[in-house]
C-alpha positions in Angstrom: 0.0 0.0 0.0 1.4 3.4 -1.0 0.7 6.1 1.5 -0.9 9.4 0.5 2.2 11.2 1.7 4.4 9.1 -0.5 2.2 9.6 -3.6 2.1 13.4 -3.0 5.9 13.5 -2.7 6.3 11.6 -6.0 3.9 14.0 -7.7 5.8 17.0 -6.3 9.1 15.5 -7.5 7.7 14.9 -11.0 6.6 18.6 -11.2 10.0 19.7 -10.0 11.7 17.7 -12.8 9.8 19.6 -15.4 11.3 22.8 -16.9 9.8 25.9 -15.3 8.1 27.0 -18.5 6.4 23.6 -18.8 5.2 23.9 -15.2 3.9 27.4 -16.0 2.1 26.1 -19.0 0.5 23.2 -17.1 -0.7 25.5 -14.4 -2.2 27.8 -16.9 -3.9 24.9 -18.7 -5.4 23.8 -15.4 -6.6 27.3 -14.8 -8.2 27.5 -18.2 -10.0 24.2 -17.7 -11.3 25.4 -14.4 -12.7 28.6 -15.9 -14.6 26.5 -18.5 -16.4 24.6 -15.9 -19.4 25.7 -13.7 -20.6 24.7 -10.3 -22.5 25.9 -7.3 -19.6 25.6 -5.0 -17.3 27.4 -7.4 -19.8 30.4 -7.5 -19.5 30.2 -11.3 -22.8 29.6 -13.1 -21.5 30.0 -16.7 -18.1 29.4 -18.2 -15.6 32.3 -18.2 -14.6 31.8 -21.9 -12.7 35.1 -22.0 -10.5 34.2 -19.0 -10.1 30.7 -20.3 -8.9 31.9 -23.7 -6.3 34.1 -22.1 -5.0 31.3 -19.9 -4.8 28.9 -22.8 -3.0 31.4 -25.0 -0.5 32.1 -22.2 0.0 28.3 -21.8 0.6 27.9 -25.5 3.2 30.6 -25.5 5.0 29.1 -22.5 5.1 25.7 -24.2 6.3 27.4 -27.4 9.4 28.8 -25.7 10.7 25.3 -24.9 9.3 23.8 -28.1 6.8 21.5 -26.6 4.8 21.4 -29.8 2.2 18.8 -28.8 1.2 20.6 -25.7 1.3 24.0 -27.5 -1.0 22.6 -30.2 -3.5 21.4 -27.6 -3.4 24.8 -25.8 -4.0 26.7 -29.1 -6.9 24.4 -30.0 -8.5 25.0 -26.6 -8.0 28.8 -26.9 -9.6 28.7 -30.4 -12.6 26.9 -28.9 -13.0 29.5 -26.2 -12.8 32.3 -28.8 -15.5 30.5 -30.9 -17.7 30.4 -27.8 -17.2 34.1 -27.5 -18.2 34.4 -31.2 -14.8 35.9 -32.2 -13.9 33.9 -35.3 -10.8 35.9 -36.3 -9.1 35.2 -32.9 -10.2 31.6 -33.2 -8.6 31.4 -36.7 -5.4 32.9 -35.4 -5.2 30.3 -32.7 -5.9 27.4 -35.1 -3.3 28.8 -37.5 -0.7 28.8 -34.6 -1.7 25.1 -33.9 -1.1 24.3 -37.5 2.4 25.8 -37.3 3.2 23.5 -34.4 1.9 20.5 -36.3 4.1 21.4 -39.2 7.1 21.7 -36.9 6.5 18.1 -35.9 6.3 17.0 -39.5 2.5 16.3 -39.1 2.0 17.7 -42.5 -1.5 16.4 -43.2 -2.8 17.5 -39.8 -1.2 20.9 -40.4 -3.1 21.2 -43.7 -6.4 20.4 -42.0 -5.7 23.0 -39.3 -4.8 25.6 -41.9 -8.0 24.9 -43.8 -10.0 25.2 -40.6 -8.3 28.5 -39.8 -9.2 29.7 -43.3 -12.9 28.9 -42.7 -12.9 30.9 -39.5 -11.3 33.9 -41.3 -14.0 33.6 -44.0 -16.7 33.7 -41.4 -15.1 37.0 -40.2 -15.2 38.2 -43.8 -11.4 38.3 -43.9 -11.1 36.8 -47.3 -7.5 37.9 -48.0 -6.2 36.4 -44.8 -8.3 33.3 -45.4 -6.7 33.0 -48.9 -3.2 33.4 -47.5 -3.7 30.6 -44.9 -5.5 28.4 -47.5 -2.4 28.7 -49.7 -0.5 27.1 -46.8 -3.1 24.4 -46.5 -2.6 23.7 -50.3 1.1 23.5 -49.9 0.7 21.0 -47.0 -1.7 18.9 -49.1 1.0 18.9 -51.9 3.6 17.7 -49.4 1.3 15.0 -48.1 0.5 13.8 -51.6 -3.1 14.8 -51.2 -3.4 15.8 -54.9 -7.2 16.4 -55.2 -7.2 18.3 -51.9 -4.4 20.5 -53.0 -6.2 21.2 -56.3 -9.4 22.0 -54.4 -7.6 24.4 -52.0 -5.8 26.3 -54.9 -9.0 26.7 -56.8 -10.7 28.0 -53.6 -7.8 30.5 -53.1 -8.4 31.9 -56.6 -12.1 32.3 -55.8 -11.4 34.1 -52.5 -9.1 36.7 -54.0 -11.8 37.2 -56.7 -14.5 37.6 -54.1 -12.5 40.2 -52.2 -11.3 42.0 -55.4 -7.7 41.7 -54.1 -6.2 39.9 -57.1 -3.2 42.1 -57.0 -2.1 40.3 -53.8 -2.5 36.9 -55.4 0.6 36.8 -57.6 2.7 34.4 -55.5 -0.3 32.1 -55.0 -1.1 32.1 -58.7 2.5 31.0 -59.5 2.6 28.4 -56.7 -0.7 26.9 -58.0 0.4 27.1 -61.6 3.6 25.2 -60.9 1.6 22.5 -59.2 -0.9 22.2 -62.0 1.9 21.9 -64.5 3.8 19.4 -62.4 0.7 17.2 -62.4 0.1 17.9 -66.2 -3.3 19.3 -65.3 -3.3 21.3 -68.5 -6.9 22.5 -68.4 -6.5 23.8 -64.8 -3.2 25.5 -65.8 -4.7 27.2 -68.8 -7.8 28.4 -66.9 -5.5 29.8 -64.2 -3.2 31.5 -66.8 -6.3 33.1 -68.4 -7.3 34.4 -65.0 -3.7 35.7 -64.5 -3.8 37.5 -67.8 -7.1 39.1 -66.9 -5.7 40.3 -63.6 -2.3 41.5 -64.8 -4.0 43.4 -67.7 -6.2 45.2 -65.3 -3.3 46.3 -63.1 -1.7 48.7 -65.6 1.4 48.9 -67.6 3.8 47.7 -64.9 2.2 44.3 -65.1 2.1 44.0 -68.9 5.3 41.8 -69.0 3.6 39.4 -66.6 0.6 39.2 -68.8 2.7 38.4 -71.9 4.6 35.7 -69.9 1.2 34.1 -69.2 0.2 34.3 -72.8 3.5 32.6 -73.7 2.9 29.9 -71.1 -0.4 29.0 -72.7 1.4 28.6 -76.0 4.0 26.3 -74.4 1.3 24.2 -72.7 -0.3 23.6 -76.1 3.1 22.6 -77.6 3.7 20.3 -74.6 0.5 18.5 -75.6 1.7 18.3 -79.3 -1.2 20.5 -80.2 0.6 22.7 -82.7 -2.6 24.0 -84.3 -4.0 25.2 -80.9 -0.6 26.8 -80.1 -0.5 28.7 -83.4 -4.1 29.7 -83.1 -3.6 31.0 -79.6 -0.4 32.8 -80.5 -2.1 34.6 -83.4 -5.1 35.6 -81.2 -2.8 37.0 -78.5 -1.0 39.2 -81.1 -4.2 40.6 -82.5 
């Protein structure tokens, strides 16, 4: 039989062996969990989501300092849930995005992609389409790395739609190029041509400083037709671009 005193001593010794920042994080997680619960004897009749979100975020940052990625991920997820309870989707999205970064640091690429996607949905619900598109581009890259081809294609296409919806295509240049490279790598020629046509439309609308980018996109379409041995289509497109 192990005495209560002996058990308590072992628990205390275990806590003492943990780095101070981990102990700090653990204490903050306990505080956050307590603030989420209610009870007559606690004199708390509804969860204190604001206090809980603050405690969880502080815990996540404490874990981050000593690179305890798994614990940091959990803390960010709990913070996100608290922000959702408060109906603050942008803050919830920020927390989930941070959780995704920790997943990526652990080489959990597929999980990171799922979290980035969830963050993008939260940003969209806050009508922050540009931020959502930026995070969704990260999700697409993770899907690429995890060999989730159809998911990556879906995410890239959604990115294009988001920039269109927000009329912020001028900020989409890097995403366009990243998506285009992926479409070409997969020989998804129809997707590539559709995107290049979108790029031409955008670059042409942005003025003379983007004309060279528009012509590069025209040339890329010609090259894609040639890559498919469709010389007639290549010549036809080239002639139409010059006219």
